[in-house]
C-alpha positions in Angstrom: -106.0 -37.5 69.5 -103.4 -40.3 69.3 -100.1 -40.4 71.2 -98.4 -41.9 68.2 -96.4 -39.1 66.6 -94.6 -41.3 64.0 -96.5 -39.7 61.1 -95.3 -36.2 62.0 -91.9 -35.2 60.6 -91.2 -32.4 63.1 -89.3 -33.2 66.3 -91.4 -33.0 69.5 -91.1 -29.5 71.0 -89.6 -28.0 67.8 -86.0 -27.6 66.7 -83.4 -26.7 69.3 -82.1 -23.2 69.1 -78.3 -22.7 68.9 -76.6 -19.6 70.2 -75.6 -18.5 66.7 -79.1 -18.9 65.2 -81.0 -17.0 67.8 -79.8 -13.6 66.6 -80.7 -14.3 63.0 -84.2 -15.7 63.5 -87.7 -14.8 64.6 -88.5 -17.4 67.2 -91.9 -18.2 68.9 -91.6 -20.7 71.7 -93.3 -21.7 74.9 -94.9 -24.3 77.0 -98.4 -25.7 77.4 -99.8 -26.8 80.8 -103.2 -28.3 81.5 -104.3 -28.2 85.1 -100.7 -27.2 86.1 -99.1 -30.3 84.4 -97.1 -30.1 81.2 -99.2 -31.2 78.2 -96.8 -33.8 76.8 -99.2 -34.9 74.1 -100.8 -32.4 71.7 -99.7 -30.0 69.0 -98.9 -26.4 68.5 -99.7 -24.8 65.1 -98.9 -21.5 63.5 -101.4 -19.9 61.1 -100.7 -16.9 59.0 -102.8 -14.0 57.7 -105.9 -15.3 56.0 -106.0 -18.2 58.5 -103.6 -20.4 56.3 -101.8 -23.3 57.9 -98.0 -22.6 58.2 -96.5 -25.2 60.5 -97.2 -27.7 63.3 -95.1 -29.4 65.9 -95.9 -32.0 68.5 -95.5 -30.8 72.1 -92.4 -32.0 73.9 -92.4 -34.0 77.1 -92.3 -30.7 79.0 -95.2 -29.3 77.0 -92.7 -27.2 75.0 -92.9 -26.0 71.4 -90.7 -23.8 69.2 -91.1 -22.3 65.7 -88.8 -20.3 63.5 -91.1 -17.8 61.8 -91.0 -14.8 59.4 -91.4 -11.4 61.1 -95.0 -10.4 61.7 -98.1 -11.4 63.6 -99.1 -15.1 63.7 -101.9 -17.1 65.3 -100.7 -19.8 67.6 -103.2 -22.6 68.0 -102.6 -25.2 70.8 -104.4 -28.6 70.7 -104.2 -30.9 73.7 -106.1 -33.9 75.0 -109.5 -33.3 76.6 -110.7 -31.0 73.9 -108.2 -28.2 74.8 -107.9 -25.6 72.0 -106.4 -22.2 72.7 -105.6 -19.5 70.2 -103.4 -16.5 70.6 -102.0 -13.8 68.3 -98.3 -13.6 68.8 -95.7 -11.3 67.2 -92.4 -12.5 65.8 -89.3 -10.3 65.1 -85.8 -11.0 63.8 -83.4 -11.4 66.6 -86.2 -11.9 69.1 -87.7 -14.8 71.0 -91.4 -14.5 71.7 -92.2 -16.5 74.8 -95.8 -17.9 75.1 -97.0 -19.8 78.1 -100.4 -21.4 77.6 -102.0 -22.6 80.9 -105.5 -24.1 80.7 
């Protein structure tokens, strides 16, 4: 996996949440650590029902990611250097922030 993120249109870590948006959105966010250190390179993906690709963001310098999602259950896939691949089913609800910490 390359450290060059220039081909990805999403900002590293996802979009910043403003106070007025948090109450109107379903947000899934969190951090990825590998061996206790933030995974500053890698990606977080959301997949929907039927395993379809929905969105992907590069991890931020702090290993962070953030998605604005429709309400429902999603599959979060984390990809990081060293062959790290983690999957988790995560819920999303309007007006709620689902926090996911992935430590591998």
